[in-house]
N, CA, C and O atoms as CSV, one atom per row, in Angstrom:
chain,resi,resn,atom,element,x,y,z
A,1,MET,N,N,0.904,14.512,-44.656
A,1,MET,CA,C,-0.150,14.888,-43.751
A,1,MET,C,C,-0.594,13.689,-42.895
A,1,MET,O,O,-0.796,13.831,-41.689
A,2,ILE,N,N,-0.743,12.525,-43.510
A,2,ILE,CA,C,-1.126,11.316,-42.769
A,2,ILE,C,C,-0.009,10.927,-41.813
A,2,ILE,O,O,-0.274,10.505,-40.687
A,3,PHE,N,N,1.224,11.064,-42.247
A,3,PHE,CA,C,2.363,10.758,-41.391
A,3,PHE,C,C,2.352,11.652,-40.144
A,3,PHE,O,O,2.585,11.173,-39.035
A,4,ASN,N,N,2.086,12.927,-40.324
A,4,ASN,CA,C,2.025,13.854,-39.194
A,4,ASN,C,C,0.882,13.484,-38.237
A,4,ASN,O,O,1.027,13.561,-37.017
A,5,GLU,N,N,-0.238,13.088,-38.807
A,5,GLU,CA,C,-1.382,12.661,-37.991
A,5,GLU,C,C,-1.018,11.418,-37.178
A,5,GLU,O,O,-1.356,11.324,-35.999
A,6,LEU,N,N,-0.335,10.475,-37.806
A,6,LEU,CA,C,0.099,9.261,-37.135
A,6,LEU,C,C,1.057,9.594,-35.987
A,6,LEU,O,O,0.953,9.024,-34.901
A,7,GLN,N,N,1.974,10.502,-36.230
A,7,GLN,CA,C,2.927,10.921,-35.195
A,7,GLN,C,C,2.184,11.555,-34.018
A,7,GLN,O,O,2.513,11.292,-32.861
A,8,ASP,N,N,1.201,12.376,-34.307
A,8,ASP,CA,C,0.415,13.014,-33.249
A,8,ASP,C,C,-0.330,11.980,-32.406
A,8,ASP,O,O,-0.392,12.095,-31.182
A,9,VAL,N,N,-0.889,10.977,-33.065
A,9,VAL,CA,C,-1.605,9.915,-32.351
A,9,VAL,C,C,-0.634,9.128,-31.472
A,9,VAL,O,O,-0.961,8.800,-30.331
A,10,LYS,N,N,0.550,8.826,-31.987
A,10,LYS,CA,C,1.557,8.106,-31.198
A,10,LYS,C,C,1.969,8.916,-29.971
A,10,LYS,O,O,2.143,8.360,-28.887
A,11,ILE,N,N,2.122,10.197,-30.139
A,11,ILE,CA,C,2.496,11.065,-29.022
A,11,ILE,C,C,1.378,11.099,-27.975
A,11,ILE,O,O,1.644,11.057,-26.774
A,12,GLU,N,N,0.131,11.175,-28.438
A,12,GLU,CA,C,-1.007,11.169,-27.513
A,12,GLU,C,C,-1.064,9.872,-26.725
A,12,GLU,O,O,-1.325,9.885,-25.522
A,13,ILE,N,N,-0.822,8.754,-27.393
A,13,ILE,CA,C,-0.836,7.444,-26.724
A,13,ILE,C,C,0.268,7.385,-25.677
A,13,ILE,O,O,0.039,6.932,-24.555
A,14,GLU,N,N,1.454,7.837,-26.035
A,14,GLU,CA,C,2.570,7.826,-25.091
A,14,GLU,C,C,2.289,8.746,-23.902
A,14,GLU,O,O,2.600,8.406,-22.760
A,15,ASN,N,N,1.707,9.900,-24.173
A,15,ASN,CA,C,1.355,10.813,-23.079
A,15,ASN,C,C,0.335,10.179,-22.142
A,15,ASN,O,O,0.398,10.368,-20.928
A,16,GLU,N,N,-0.603,9.428,-22.707
A,16,GLU,CA,C,-1.604,8.753,-21.894
A,16,GLU,C,C,-0.961,7.677,-21.026
A,16,GLU,O,O,-1.307,7.536,-19.853
A,17,ARG,N,N,-0.025,6.917,-21.597
A,17,ARG,CA,C,0.706,5.910,-20.828
A,17,ARG,C,C,1.431,6.555,-19.659
A,17,ARG,O,O,1.355,6.081,-18.526
A,18,VAL,N,N,2.128,7.632,-19.946
A,18,VAL,CA,C,2.881,8.335,-18.908
A,18,VAL,C,C,1.938,8.865,-17.832
A,18,VAL,O,O,2.251,8.809,-16.643
A,19,SER,N,N,0.799,9.371,-18.249
A,19,SER,CA,C,-0.177,9.895,-17.298
A,19,SER,C,C,-0.688,8.789,-16.375
A,19,SER,O,O,-0.772,8.987,-15.163
A,20,PHE,N,N,-1.030,7.626,-16.935
A,20,PHE,CA,C,-1.489,6.504,-16.122
A,20,PHE,C,C,-0.392,6.047,-15.164
A,20,PHE,O,O,-0.656,5.770,-13.994
A,21,TYR,N,N,0.832,5.969,-15.667
A,21,TYR,CA,C,1.941,5.556,-14.808
A,21,TYR,C,C,2.140,6.575,-13.681
A,21,TYR,O,O,2.310,6.190,-12.524
A,22,ASN,N,N,2.122,7.857,-14.008
A,22,ASN,CA,C,2.310,8.893,-12.990
A,22,ASN,C,C,1.196,8.857,-11.948
A,22,ASN,O,O,1.451,9.029,-10.756
A,23,ASN,N,N,-0.037,8.636,-12.396
A,23,ASN,CA,C,-1.152,8.519,-11.454
A,23,ASN,C,C,-0.968,7.302,-10.544
A,23,ASN,O,O,-1.224,7.371,-9.342
A,24,ALA,N,N,-0.525,6.197,-11.127
A,24,ALA,CA,C,-0.267,4.991,-10.331
A,24,ALA,C,C,0.827,5.255,-9.306
A,24,ALA,O,O,0.714,4.864,-8.145
A,25,SER,N,N,1.868,5.913,-9.742
A,25,SER,CA,C,2.980,6.238,-8.850
A,25,SER,C,C,2.538,7.180,-7.725
A,25,SER,O,O,2.911,6.989,-6.567
A,26,ASP,N,N,1.754,8.178,-8.064
A,26,ASP,CA,C,1.245,9.116,-7.050
A,26,ASP,C,C,0.376,8.398,-6.021
A,26,ASP,O,O,0.517,8.615,-4.818
A,27,ASN,N,N,-0.526,7.540,-6.506
A,27,ASN,CA,C,-1.387,6.787,-5.588
A,27,ASN,C,C,-0.588,5.844,-4.709
A,27,ASN,O,O,-0.878,5.690,-3.523
A,28,TYR,N,N,0.424,5.212,-5.298
A,28,TYR,CA,C,1.298,4.327,-4.518
A,28,TYR,C,C,1.998,5.122,-3.416
A,28,TYR,O,O,2.040,4.683,-2.266
A,29,ASN,N,N,2.540,6.274,-3.758
A,29,ASN,CA,C,3.239,7.099,-2.765
A,29,ASN,C,C,2.303,7.547,-1.648
A,29,ASN,O,O,2.695,7.576,-0.482
A,30,GLU,N,N,1.078,7.894,-1.998
A,30,GLU,CA,C,0.100,8.271,-0.977
A,30,GLU,C,C,-0.241,7.073,-0.092
A,30,GLU,O,O,-0.402,7.217,1.120
A,31,ALA,N,N,-0.350,5.891,-0.701
A,31,ALA,CA,C,-0.621,4.675,0.075
A,31,ALA,C,C,0.518,4.415,1.061
A,31,ALA,O,O,0.278,4.058,2.215
A,32,VAL,N,N,1.738,4.591,0.608
A,32,VAL,CA,C,2.898,4.414,1.488
A,32,VAL,C,C,2.842,5.414,2.647
A,32,VAL,O,O,3.129,5.058,3.791
A,33,ASN,N,N,2.479,6.645,2.354
A,33,ASN,CA,C,2.391,7.657,3.409
A,33,ASN,C,C,1.339,7.292,4.457
A,33,ASN,O,O,1.594,7.403,5.656
A,34,TYR,N,N,0.172,6.863,4.014
A,34,TYR,CA,C,-0.869,6.456,4.962
A,34,TYR,C,C,-0.442,5.227,5.748
A,34,TYR,O,O,-0.684,5.138,6.952
A,35,PHE,N,N,0.193,4.283,5.071
A,35,PHE,CA,C,0.671,3.081,5.757
A,35,PHE,C,C,1.715,3.456,6.803
A,35,PHE,O,O,1.681,2.947,7.924
A,36,ASN,N,N,2.634,4.335,6.447
A,36,ASN,CA,C,3.650,4.785,7.406
A,36,ASN,C,C,3.024,5.505,8.588
A,36,ASN,O,O,3.471,5.347,9.724
A,37,ASP,N,N,1.987,6.299,8.325
A,37,ASP,CA,C,1.268,6.968,9.417
A,37,ASP,C,C,0.663,5.941,10.365
A,37,ASP,O,O,0.724,6.095,11.585
A,38,PHE,N,N,0.077,4.890,9.789
A,38,PHE,CA,C,-0.515,3.838,10.615
A,38,PHE,C,C,0.553,3.151,11.457
A,38,PHE,O,O,0.376,2.967,12.661
A,39,ILE,N,N,1.652,2.775,10.829
A,39,ILE,CA,C,2.733,2.071,11.543
A,39,ILE,C,C,3.310,2.954,12.643
A,39,ILE,O,O,3.586,2.477,13.744
A,40,ASP,N,N,3.490,4.231,12.348
A,40,ASP,CA,C,4.007,5.155,13.354
A,40,ASP,C,C,3.045,5.246,14.539
A,40,ASP,O,O,3.470,5.225,15.694
A,41,TYR,N,N,1.765,5.345,14.249
A,41,TYR,CA,C,0.753,5.421,15.306
A,41,TYR,C,C,0.716,4.113,16.102
A,41,TYR,O,O,0.572,4.126,17.325
A,42,ARG,N,N,0.846,3.000,15.408
A,42,ARG,CA,C,0.870,1.698,16.089
A,42,ARG,C,C,2.115,1.587,16.962
A,42,ARG,O,O,2.042,1.091,18.086
A,43,ASN,N,N,3.262,2.046,16.449
A,43,ASN,CA,C,4.503,1.991,17.224
A,43,ASN,C,C,4.409,2.819,18.506
A,43,ASN,O,O,5.101,2.538,19.485
A,44,HIS,N,N,3.557,3.830,18.496
A,44,HIS,CA,C,3.319,4.634,19.702
A,44,HIS,C,C,2.147,4.076,20.512
A,44,HIS,O,O,1.590,4.755,21.374
A,45,GLN,N,N,1.787,2.828,20.216
A,45,GLN,CA,C,0.721,2.100,20.904
A,45,GLN,C,C,-0.613,2.848,20.882
A,45,GLN,O,O,-1.351,2.891,21.866
A,46,PHE,N,N,-0.886,3.435,19.717
A,46,PHE,CA,C,-2.130,4.158,19.478
A,46,PHE,C,C,-2.360,5.275,20.511
A,46,PHE,O,O,-3.461,5.464,21.028
A,47,LYS,N,N,-1.296,5.985,20.776
A,47,LYS,CA,C,-1.353,7.146,21.666
A,47,LYS,C,C,-1.019,8.380,20.859
A,47,LYS,O,O,-0.085,8.295,20.060
A,48,PRO,N,N,-1.664,9.487,20.977
A,48,PRO,CA,C,-2.866,9.721,21.772
A,48,PRO,C,C,-4.037,8.920,21.205
A,48,PRO,O,O,-4.116,8.666,20.002
A,49,GLU,N,N,-4.916,8.540,22.076
A,49,GLU,CA,C,-6.022,7.663,21.698
A,49,GLU,C,C,-6.966,8.332,20.705
A,49,GLU,O,O,-7.270,9.522,20.791
A,50,LYS,N,N,-7.408,7.518,19.768
A,50,LYS,CA,C,-8.409,7.926,18.783
A,50,LYS,C,C,-9.480,6.846,18.761
A,50,LYS,O,O,-9.222,5.716,19.175
A,51,PRO,N,N,-10.665,7.169,18.290
A,51,PRO,CA,C,-11.707,6.131,18.163
A,51,PRO,C,C,-11.248,5.039,17.178
A,51,PRO,O,O,-10.480,5.293,16.250
A,52,ASP,N,N,-11.739,3.840,17.414
A,52,ASP,CA,C,-11.379,2.705,16.561
A,52,ASP,C,C,-11.642,2.990,15.089
A,52,ASP,O,O,-10.871,2.582,14.220
A,53,GLU,N,N,-12.734,3.694,14.818
A,53,GLU,CA,C,-13.103,3.981,13.428
A,53,GLU,C,C,-12.035,4.822,12.727
A,53,GLU,O,O,-11.746,4.607,11.550
A,54,LEU,N,N,-11.452,5.774,13.447
A,54,LEU,CA,C,-10.422,6.623,12.847
A,54,LEU,C,C,-9.129,5.847,12.601
A,54,LEU,O,O,-8.424,6.095,11.623
A,55,ILE,N,N,-8.830,4.920,13.482
A,55,ILE,CA,C,-7.646,4.072,13.283
A,55,ILE,C,C,-7.857,3.218,12.035
A,55,ILE,O,O,-6.955,3.065,11.211
A,56,GLN,N,N,-9.057,2.668,11.912
A,56,GLN,CA,C,-9.375,1.832,10.752
A,56,GLN,C,C,-9.305,2.632,9.458
A,56,GLN,O,O,-8.871,2.114,8.429
A,57,VAL,N,N,-9.727,3.881,9.505
A,57,VAL,CA,C,-9.720,4.731,8.309
A,57,VAL,C,C,-8.307,4.911,7.766
A,57,VAL,O,O,-8.114,4.964,6.551
A,58,ILE,N,N,-7.326,5.005,8.645
A,58,ILE,CA,C,-5.944,5.210,8.196
A,58,ILE,C,C,-5.497,4.049,7.318
A,58,ILE,O,O,-4.989,4.260,6.217
A,59,ILE,N,N,-5.684,2.831,7.799
A,59,ILE,CA,C,-5.225,1.659,7.031
A,59,ILE,C,C,-6.123,1.421,5.817
A,59,ILE,O,O,-5.648,0.958,4.779
A,60,ASP,N,N,-7.420,1.734,5.939
A,60,ASP,CA,C,-8.327,1.579,4.794
A,60,ASP,C,C,-7.985,2.564,3.681
A,60,ASP,O,O,-8.074,2.226,2.501
A,61,THR,N,N,-7.597,3.776,4.053
A,61,THR,CA,C,-7.220,4.765,3.052
A,61,THR,C,C,-5.962,4.329,2.316
A,61,THR,O,O,-5.853,4.510,1.104
A,62,ALA,N,N,-5.024,3.759,3.039
A,62,ALA,CA,C,-3.817,3.222,2.393
A,62,ALA,C,C,-4.203,2.149,1.380
A,62,ALA,O,O,-3.662,2.098,0.276
A,63,ASN,N,N,-5.140,1.297,1.769
A,63,ASN,CA,C,-5.588,0.228,0.879
A,63,ASN,C,C,-6.308,0.773,-0.352
A,63,ASN,O,O,-6.121,0.268,-1.458
A,64,ILE,N,N,-7.126,1.796,-0.161
A,64,ILE,CA,C,-7.841,2.407,-1.291
A,64,ILE,C,C,-6.861,3.037,-2.272
A,64,ILE,O,O,-6.989,2.866,-3.484
A,65,LYS,N,N,-5.882,3.768,-1.740
A,65,LYS,CA,C,-4.874,4.399,-2.601
A,65,LYS,C,C,-4.094,3.338,-3.367
A,65,LYS,O,O,-3.773,3.524,-4.541
A,66,LEU,N,N,-3.790,2.223,-2.702
A,66,LEU,CA,C,-3.059,1.152,-3.372
A,66,LEU,C,C,-3.900,0.503,-4.461
A,66,LEU,O,O,-3.381,0.151,-5.520
A,67,THR,N,N,-5.188,0.345,-4.209
A,67,THR,CA,C,-6.093,-0.202,-5.224
A,67,THR,C,C,-6.152,0.727,-6.436
A,67,THR,O,O,-6.158,0.268,-7.578
A,68,ASN,N,N,-6.196,2.036,-6.178
A,68,ASN,CA,C,-6.167,3.009,-7.279
A,68,ASN,C,C,-4.869,2.905,-8.071
A,68,ASN,O,O,-4.873,3.010,-9.297
A,69,ALA,N,N,-3.765,2.698,-7.370
A,69,ALA,CA,C,-2.476,2.552,-8.047
A,69,ALA,C,C,-2.485,1.316,-8.955
A,69,ALA,O,O,-1.999,1.367,-10.084
A,70,LYS,N,N,-3.038,0.218,-8.457
A,70,LYS,CA,C,-3.137,-1.007,-9.268
A,70,LYS,C,C,-3.970,-0.755,-10.523
A,70,LYS,O,O,-3.597,-1.164,-11.622
A,71,THR,N,N,-5.092,-0.083,-10.343
A,71,THR,CA,C,-5.985,0.203,-11.464
A,71,THR,C,C,-5.288,1.058,-12.513
A,71,THR,O,O,-5.355,0.764,-13.706
A,72,ASN,N,N,-4.623,2.110,-12.069
A,72,ASN,CA,C,-3.901,2.973,-13.012
A,72,ASN,C,C,-2.787,2.220,-13.727
A,72,ASN,O,O,-2.574,2.409,-14.925
A,73,LEU,N,N,-2.090,1.380,-13.005
A,73,LEU,CA,C,-0.965,0.655,-13.604
A,73,LEU,C,C,-1.441,-0.341,-14.662
A,73,LEU,O,O,-0.756,-0.570,-15.659
A,74,LYS,N,N,-2.615,-0.931,-14.441
A,74,LYS,CA,C,-3.175,-1.864,-15.425
A,74,LYS,C,C,-3.526,-1.163,-16.737
A,74,LYS,O,O,-3.627,-1.804,-17.783
A,75,GLN,N,N,-3.710,0.146,-16.673
A,75,GLN,CA,C,-4.089,0.897,-17.868
A,75,GLN,C,C,-2.879,1.304,-18.710
A,75,GLN,O,O,-3.033,1.885,-19.785
A,76,VAL,N,N,-1.682,1.000,-18.221
A,76,VAL,CA,C,-0.476,1.259,-19.013
A,76,VAL,C,C,-0.287,0.050,-19.922
A,76,VAL,O,O,0.255,-0.974,-19.506
A,77,ILE,N,N,-0.744,0.180,-21.176
A,77,ILE,CA,C,-0.671,-0.951,-22.100
A,77,ILE,C,C,0.403,-0.700,-23.166
A,77,ILE,O,O,0.630,0.433,-23.590
A,78,TYR,N,N,1.037,-1.761,-23.572
A,78,TYR,CA,C,2.086,-1.742,-24.590
A,78,TYR,C,C,3.149,-0.669,-24.321
A,78,TYR,O,O,3.417,0.171,-25.180
A,79,PRO,N,N,3.751,-0.701,-23.128
A,79,PRO,CA,C,4.771,0.318,-22.847
A,79,PRO,C,C,6.064,0.022,-23.603
A,79,PRO,O,O,6.323,-1.114,-24.000
A,80,ASP,N,N,6.867,1.066,-23.792
A,80,ASP,CA,C,8.177,0.852,-24.387
A,80,ASP,C,C,9.069,0.178,-23.340
A,80,ASP,O,O,8.640,-0.027,-22.204
A,81,THR,N,N,10.287,-0.161,-23.709
A,81,THR,CA,C,11.173,-0.928,-22.831
A,81,THR,C,C,11.462,-0.202,-21.521
A,81,THR,O,O,11.407,-0.804,-20.448
A,82,LYS,N,N,11.766,1.070,-21.606
A,82,LYS,CA,C,12.079,1.851,-20.410
A,82,LYS,C,C,10.863,1.938,-19.487
A,82,LYS,O,O,10.977,1.742,-18.277
A,83,THR,N,N,9.722,2.227,-20.058
A,83,THR,CA,C,8.501,2.339,-19.267
A,83,THR,C,C,8.120,0.983,-18.685
A,83,THR,O,O,7.632,0.907,-17.558
A,84,GLU,N,N,8.339,-0.081,-19.442
A,84,GLU,CA,C,8.008,-1.421,-18.963
A,84,GLU,C,C,8.821,-1.777,-17.721
A,84,GLU,O,O,8.302,-2.393,-16.790
A,85,THR,N,N,10.082,-1.391,-17.708
A,85,THR,CA,C,10.924,-1.635,-16.540
A,85,THR,C,C,10.373,-0.896,-15.324
A,85,THR,O,O,10.293,-1.456,-14.231
A,86,MET,N,N,9.995,0.358,-15.523
A,86,MET,CA,C,9.439,1.143,-14.422
A,86,MET,C,C,8.105,0.559,-13.952
A,86,MET,O,O,7.833,0.508,-12.753
A,87,VAL,N,N,7.284,0.122,-14.893
A,87,VAL,CA,C,5.986,-0.476,-14.559
A,87,VAL,C,C,6.196,-1.749,-13.735
A,87,VAL,O,O,5.500,-1.972,-12.744
A,88,ASN,N,N,7.150,-2.575,-14.144
A,88,ASN,CA,C,7.425,-3.818,-13.419
A,88,ASN,C,C,7.927,-3.543,-12.001
A,88,ASN,O,O,7.540,-4.237,-11.061
A,89,GLN,N,N,8.778,-2.542,-11.847
A,89,GLN,CA,C,9.280,-2.186,-10.517
A,89,GLN,C,C,8.145,-1.690,-9.626
A,89,GLN,O,O,8.047,-2.068,-8.458
A,90,LEU,N,N,7.298,-0.846,-10.187
A,90,LEU,CA,C,6.177,-0.326,-9.409
A,90,LEU,C,C,5.201,-1.452,-9.065
A,90,LEU,O,O,4.669,-1.492,-7.956
A,91,ALA,N,N,4.968,-2.357,-10.001
A,91,ALA,CA,C,4.058,-3.483,-9.744
A,91,ALA,C,C,4.586,-4.345,-8.599
A,91,ALA,O,O,3.816,-4.797,-7.752
A,92,LYS,N,N,5.878,-4.566,-8.575
A,92,LYS,CA,C,6.491,-5.357,-7.503
A,92,LYS,C,C,6.350,-4.632,-6.162
A,92,LYS,O,O,6.045,-5.258,-5.147
A,93,ALA,N,N,6.571,-3.322,-6.156
A,93,ALA,CA,C,6.427,-2.535,-4.927
A,93,ALA,C,C,4.977,-2.550,-4.440
A,93,ALA,O,O,4.724,-2.606,-3.237
A,94,ILE,N,N,4.037,-2.501,-5.368
A,94,ILE,CA,C,2.615,-2.532,-5.018
A,94,ILE,C,C,2.263,-3.860,-4.354
A,94,ILE,O,O,1.563,-3.881,-3.342
A,95,VAL,N,N,2.742,-4.961,-4.913
A,95,VAL,CA,C,2.466,-6.277,-4.332
A,95,VAL,C,C,3.040,-6.360,-2.915
A,95,VAL,O,O,2.391,-6.868,-2.001
A,96,ASP,N,N,4.258,-5.857,-2.747
A,96,ASP,CA,C,4.904,-5.877,-1.440
A,96,ASP,C,C,4.105,-5.067,-0.420
A,96,ASP,O,O,3.844,-5.542,0.685
A,97,LEU,N,N,3.720,-3.860,-0.786
A,97,LEU,CA,C,2.937,-3.021,0.125
A,97,LEU,C,C,1.575,-3.644,0.398
A,97,LEU,O,O,1.075,-3.576,1.521
A,98,ASP,N,N,0.977,-4.243,-0.610
A,98,ASP,CA,C,-0.318,-4.895,-0.439
A,98,ASP,C,C,-0.233,-5.990,0.624
A,98,ASP,O,O,-1.129,-6.115,1.459
A,99,ASN,N,N,0.838,-6.779,0.595
A,99,ASN,CA,C,1.030,-7.828,1.603
A,99,ASN,C,C,1.159,-7.230,3.002
A,99,ASN,O,O,0.592,-7.758,3.958
A,100,HIS,N,N,1.900,-6.134,3.122
A,100,HIS,CA,C,2.067,-5.484,4.424
A,100,HIS,C,C,0.747,-4.908,4.931
A,100,HIS,O,O,0.435,-5.008,6.118
A,101,ILE,N,N,-0.018,-4.310,4.037
A,101,ILE,CA,C,-1.309,-3.738,4.440
A,101,ILE,C,C,-2.253,-4.841,4.912
A,101,ILE,O,O,-2.923,-4.689,5.933
A,102,LYS,N,N,-2.310,-5.946,4.178
A,102,LYS,CA,C,-3.184,-7.057,4.583
A,102,LYS,C,C,-2.779,-7.605,5.943
A,102,LYS,O,O,-3.632,-7.931,6.768
A,103,GLU,N,N,-1.478,-7.705,6.171
A,103,GLU,CA,C,-0.976,-8.183,7.459
A,103,GLU,C,C,-1.426,-7.256,8.590
A,103,GLU,O,O,-1.853,-7.720,9.647
A,104,GLN,N,N,-1.328,-5.954,8.363
A,104,GLN,CA,C,-1.731,-4.988,9.392
A,104,GLN,C,C,-3.256,-4.960,9.569
A,104,GLN,O,O,-3.745,-4.760,10.681
A,105,GLN,N,N,-3.999,-5.156,8.492
A,105,GLN,CA,C,-5.459,-5.206,8.604
A,105,GLN,C,C,-5.888,-6.404,9.450
A,105,GLN,O,O,-6.812,-6.303,10.258
A,106,THR,N,N,-5.211,-7.538,9.258
A,106,THR,CA,C,-5.504,-8.728,10.053
A,106,THR,C,C,-5.190,-8.473,11.520
A,106,THR,O,O,-5.977,-8.813,12.403
A,107,TRP,N,N,-4.034,-7.872,11.768
A,107,TRP,CA,C,-3.642,-7.556,13.138
A,107,TRP,C,C,-4.657,-6.601,13.770
A,107,TRP,O,O,-5.053,-6.788,14.920
A,108,LEU,N,N,-5.074,-5.585,13.025
A,108,LEU,CA,C,-6.006,-4.589,13.543
A,108,LEU,C,C,-7.373,-5.206,13.835
A,108,LEU,O,O,-8.009,-4.852,14.828
A,109,THR,N,N,-7.821,-6.109,12.998
A,109,THR,CA,C,-9.086,-6.808,13.246
A,109,THR,C,C,-9.003,-7.589,14.550
A,109,THR,O,O,-9.941,-7.581,15.347
A,110,ASP,N,N,-7.889,-8.257,14.761
A,110,ASP,CA,C,-7.664,-8.993,16.002
A,110,ASP,C,C,-7.618,-8.031,17.188
A,110,ASP,O,O,-8.181,-8.309,18.247
A,111,TYR,N,N,-6.948,-6.905,17.001
A,111,TYR,CA,C,-6.835,-5.882,18.043
A,111,TYR,C,C,-8.218,-5.369,18.441
A,111,TYR,O,O,-8.514,-5.262,19.631
A,112,PHE,N,N,-9.059,-5.054,17.474
A,112,PHE,CA,C,-10.397,-4.531,17.755
A,112,PHE,C,C,-11.305,-5.572,18.416
A,112,PHE,O,O,-12.261,-5.208,19.101
A,113,SER,N,N,-11.017,-6.847,18.220
A,113,SER,CA,C,-11.861,-7.902,18.786
A,113,SER,C,C,-11.591,-8.127,20.277
A,113,SER,O,O,-12.338,-8.843,20.944
A,114,LYS,N,N,-10.539,-7.522,20.790
A,114,LYS,CA,C,-10.161,-7.733,22.188
A,114,LYS,C,C,-10.685,-6.609,23.075
A,114,LYS,O,O,-11.011,-5.517,22.609
A,115,SER,N,N,-10.753,-6.912,24.364
A,115,SER,CA,C,-11.157,-5.893,25.331
A,115,SER,C,C,-10.037,-4.871,25.480
A,115,SER,O,O,-8.900,-5.114,25.075
A,116,LYS,N,N,-10.372,-3.732,26.062
A,116,LYS,CA,C,-9.392,-2.652,26.223
A,116,LYS,C,C,-8.149,-3.119,26.984
A,116,LYS,O,O,-7.030,-2.737,26.641
A,117,SER,N,N,-8.342,-3.935,28.004
A,117,SER,CA,C,-7.198,-4.385,28.805
A,117,SER,C,C,-6.305,-5.359,28.037
A,117,SER,O,O,-5.085,-5.350,28.206
A,118,LYS,N,N,-6.903,-6.188,27.204
A,118,LYS,CA,C,-6.107,-7.165,26.442
A,118,LYS,C,C,-5.436,-6.548,25.226
A,118,LYS,O,O,-4.483,-7.116,24.692
A,119,ARG,N,N,-5.918,-5.401,24.783
A,119,ARG,CA,C,-5.329,-4.738,23.625
A,119,ARG,C,C,-3.885,-4.327,23.906
A,119,ARG,O,O,-3.029,-4.433,23.028
A,120,LYS,N,N,-3.613,-3.863,25.119
A,120,LYS,CA,C,-2.261,-3.420,25.455
A,120,LYS,C,C,-1.256,-4.558,25.333
A,120,LYS,O,O,-0.103,-4.335,24.964
A,121,GLN,N,N,-1.688,-5.766,25.641
A,121,GLN,CA,C,-0.806,-6.926,25.575
A,121,GLN,C,C,-0.354,-7.223,24.145
A,121,GLN,O,O,0.698,-7.828,23.938
A,122,MET,N,N,-1.136,-6.805,23.174
A,122,MET,CA,C,-0.803,-7.096,21.774
A,122,MET,C,C,0.444,-6.335,21.304
A,122,MET,O,O,1.049,-6.691,20.293
A,123,PHE,N,N,0.815,-5.306,22.032
A,123,PHE,CA,C,1.997,-4.539,21.649
A,123,PHE,C,C,3.288,-5.177,22.152
A,123,PHE,O,O,4.384,-4.780,21.757
A,124,TYR,N,N,3.146,-6.157,23.017
A,124,TYR,CA,C,4.318,-6.814,23.581
A,124,TYR,C,C,4.321,-8.267,23.146
A,124,TYR,O,O,3.451,-9.049,23.530
A,125,GLU,N,N,5.300,-8.611,22.348
A,125,GLU,CA,C,5.388,-9.982,21.866
A,125,GLU,C,C,6.161,-10.800,22.887
A,125,GLU,O,O,7.315,-10.503,23.197
A,126,ARG,N,N,5.521,-11.813,23.395
A,126,ARG,CA,C,6.170,-12.678,24.377
A,126,ARG,C,C,6.332,-14.063,23.778
A,126,ARG,O,O,5.378,-14.664,23.283
A,127,LYS,N,N,7.565,-14.555,23.835
A,127,LYS,CA,C,7.827,-15.901,23.348
A,127,LYS,C,C,8.281,-16.747,24.521
A,127,LYS,O,O,9.209,-16.388,25.246
A,128,ILE,N,N,7.632,-17.841,24.689
A,128,ILE,CA,C,8.007,-18.769,25.744
A,128,ILE,C,C,9.051,-19.708,25.151
A,128,ILE,O,O,8.864,-20.284,24.079
A,129,THR,N,N,10.153,-19.845,25.878
A,129,THR,CA,C,11.220,-20.699,25.376
A,129,THR,C,C,11.528,-21.810,26.368
A,129,THR,O,O,11.320,-21.677,27.574
A,130,LEU,N,N,12.017,-22.877,25.834
A,130,LEU,CA,C,12.460,-24.002,26.638
A,130,LEU,C,C,13.882,-24.294,26.197
A,130,LEU,O,O,14.108,-24.764,25.082
A,131,PHE,N,N,14.829,-24.020,27.058
A,131,PHE,CA,C,16.244,-24.177,26.751
A,131,PHE,C,C,16.650,-23.379,25.515
A,131,PHE,O,O,17.432,-23.848,24.689
A,132,GLY,N,N,16.106,-22.163,25.400
A,132,GLY,CA,C,16.491,-21.265,24.314
A,132,GLY,C,C,15.751,-21.499,23.008
A,132,GLY,O,O,15.998,-20.787,22.035
A,133,LYS,N,N,14.846,-22.480,22.956
A,133,LYS,CA,C,14.091,-22.746,21.733
A,133,LYS,C,C,12.639,-22.338,21.941
A,133,LYS,O,O,12.028,-22.705,22.945
A,134,PRO,N,N,12.075,-21.569,20.982
A,134,PRO,CA,C,10.694,-21.108,21.142
A,134,PRO,C,C,9.699,-22.264,21.141
A,134,PRO,O,O,9.837,-23.231,20.392
A,135,ILE,N,N,8.710,-22.135,21.990
A,135,ILE,CA,C,7.626,-23.124,22.029
A,135,ILE,C,C,6.416,-22.517,21.358
A,135,ILE,O,O,5.988,-21.421,21.722
A,136,ASN,N,N,5.859,-23.211,20.384
A,136,ASN,CA,C,4.689,-22.694,19.668
A,136,ASN,C,C,3.421,-23.195,20.302
A,136,ASN,O,O,2.328,-22.868,19.839
């Protein structure tokens, strides 16, 4: 009877681990979707136009979903070998996406700080070169 109880507890713990991992994975996927929506909208030079607040919401939502994914992933404790591999892969993907989101948030802050006429210039990267070498 005690053995059966122990087995039930182990199964519950494993189910909880899987649930946390699945929630982390779902949040990560949603963050990727919001990030992709932002990048797609940026690639179209924010056309059709939306208020600045709505543009900010897209990237902020991606960040919130990613934060939720991090939180859920931290709750996966003492995973088995297979789960640990999946957790490590997801953790690496989260860090990578986090870096991309921060980069875009910085760019967007700079974009919002400019006048309407100067904002268009931010979509065109111009490098000045001297004999084929970029000048910084």
